[in-house]
C-alpha positions as CSV (number, residue, x, y, z in Angstrom):
1,M,10.5,-1.1,8.7
2,R,10.8,-3.3,11.8
3,A,10.0,-6.8,11.5
4,A,7.9,-6.8,14.8
5,N,5.6,-3.9,13.4
6,R,4.9,-5.6,10.0
7,N,1.6,-7.2,9.7
8,A,1.5,-10.6,7.9
9,L,-2.0,-10.1,6.6
10,A,-2.5,-9.8,2.8
11,G,1.0,-10.6,1.7
12,G,2.3,-8.5,4.3
13,A,5.2,-11.1,5.1
14,A,6.4,-11.1,1.4
15,Q,6.2,-7.5,1.4
16,G,8.3,-7.2,4.5
17,A,11.1,-9.6,3.0
18,K,11.2,-7.4,0.0
19,A,11.5,-4.3,2.1
20,E,14.3,-5.7,4.2
21,R,16.1,-6.6,1.0
22,E,15.8,-3.1,-0.1
23,E,16.8,-1.6,3.1
24,A,20.0,-3.6,3.1
25,L,20.8,-2.2,-0.3
26,N,19.7,1.2,0.4
27,P,19.9,2.6,3.7
28,K,17.5,5.3,3.1
29,P,13.8,4.3,3.5
30,A,11.6,4.2,0.8
31,T,9.2,7.3,0.5
32,K,5.5,6.7,1.5
33,W,4.1,7.1,-1.9
34,R,6.8,4.4,-3.3
35,R,5.7,2.2,-0.6
36,V,2.1,2.3,-1.3
37,L,2.7,2.0,-5.1
38,D,4.8,-0.9,-4.5
39,A,2.3,-2.6,-2.5
40,L,-0.4,-2.0,-5.4
41,A,1.9,-2.9,-7.9
42,D,2.5,-6.3,-6.3
43,G,-1.3,-7.1,-6.5
44,R,-2.3,-6.1,-2.9
45,R,-5.6,-4.3,-2.1
46,L,-5.3,-1.8,0.5
47,H,-7.7,0.2,2.9
48,R,-6.8,2.7,5.5
49,F,-6.2,0.4,8.5
50,Q,-4.0,-2.0,6.5
51,A,-1.9,1.1,5.0
52,E,-1.6,2.2,8.5
53,R,-0.4,-0.8,10.1
54,Q,1.7,-2.5,7.0
55,L,3.2,0.9,5.4
56,H,2.7,3.4,8.0
57,D,0.5,5.5,5.8
58,H,-1.7,7.6,8.0
59,C,-3.7,9.3,5.2
60,L,-4.1,6.6,2.3
61,H,-6.7,8.6,0.4
62,S,-4.3,11.5,0.1
63,T,-1.4,9.3,-0.9
64,V,-3.6,7.4,-3.7
65,A,-4.7,10.9,-4.9
66,G,-1.2,12.1,-5.4
67,I,-0.2,9.0,-6.9
68,T,-2.8,9.4,-9.4
69,R,-2.0,13.2,-10.1
70,N,1.6,12.6,-10.4
71,T,1.8,9.3,-12.5
72,G,-1.5,9.4,-14.5
73,L,-2.3,5.8,-13.1
74,H,-5.9,4.9,-12.7
75,I,-6.3,3.3,-9.1
76,E,-9.6,1.2,-8.6
77,R,-11.5,1.8,-5.6
78,R,-14.6,0.6,-3.8
79,T,-16.4,1.2,-0.4
80,I,-16.3,-1.6,2.1
81,E,-17.1,-2.5,5.6
82,V,-14.5,-3.3,8.2
83,A,-14.4,-3.6,11.9
84,G,-13.8,-0.4,13.5
85,Y,-13.8,0.8,17.0
86,M,-15.1,-1.8,19.4
87,G,-15.7,-4.1,16.6
88,L,-18.5,-1.8,15.1
89,P,-18.5,-1.8,11.4
90,T,-17.2,1.1,9.6
91,R,-17.0,2.0,5.8
92,V,-13.7,2.7,4.0
93,R,-12.4,2.8,0.7
94,E,-10.3,-0.2,-0.8
95,Y,-7.8,0.4,-3.2
96,W,-6.3,-1.7,-5.9
97,L,-4.5,-1.6,-9.5
98,S,-5.8,-3.5,-12.4
99,P,-3.3,-5.8,-14.3
100,E,-2.5,-3.4,-16.7
101,E,-1.9,-0.5,-14.5
102,R,0.2,-3.1,-12.3
103,R,2.6,-3.1,-15.3
104,R,2.7,0.6,-15.6
105,A,3.4,1.0,-11.8
106,R,6.3,-1.4,-12.1
107,A,7.7,0.6,-14.8
108,I,7.4,3.8,-12.8
109,L,9.2,2.1,-9.9
110,R,12.2,1.2,-11.7
């Protein structure tokens, strides 16, 4: 993950520093589901455009479905409006983990 491509919004800078440390220790990049689960376990809330910019996940809804199916974690979600094409509002799903599920997610990531 290049520093120039990282978005500092919503904890992106802290996530970036963590990713750089992990890359230094492990030259193989983290898988997409691990990047998403790591962000959620850190208490971040994500919608599709944030996941695209910050984690390079082009289909967050599918990644979330896979995480839920493969781990049994319950990922909270709600519909929100964000600025879309030409600044027009568009509806997206926002995903996050409850404190209990964040603990479970951290255990899975170990």
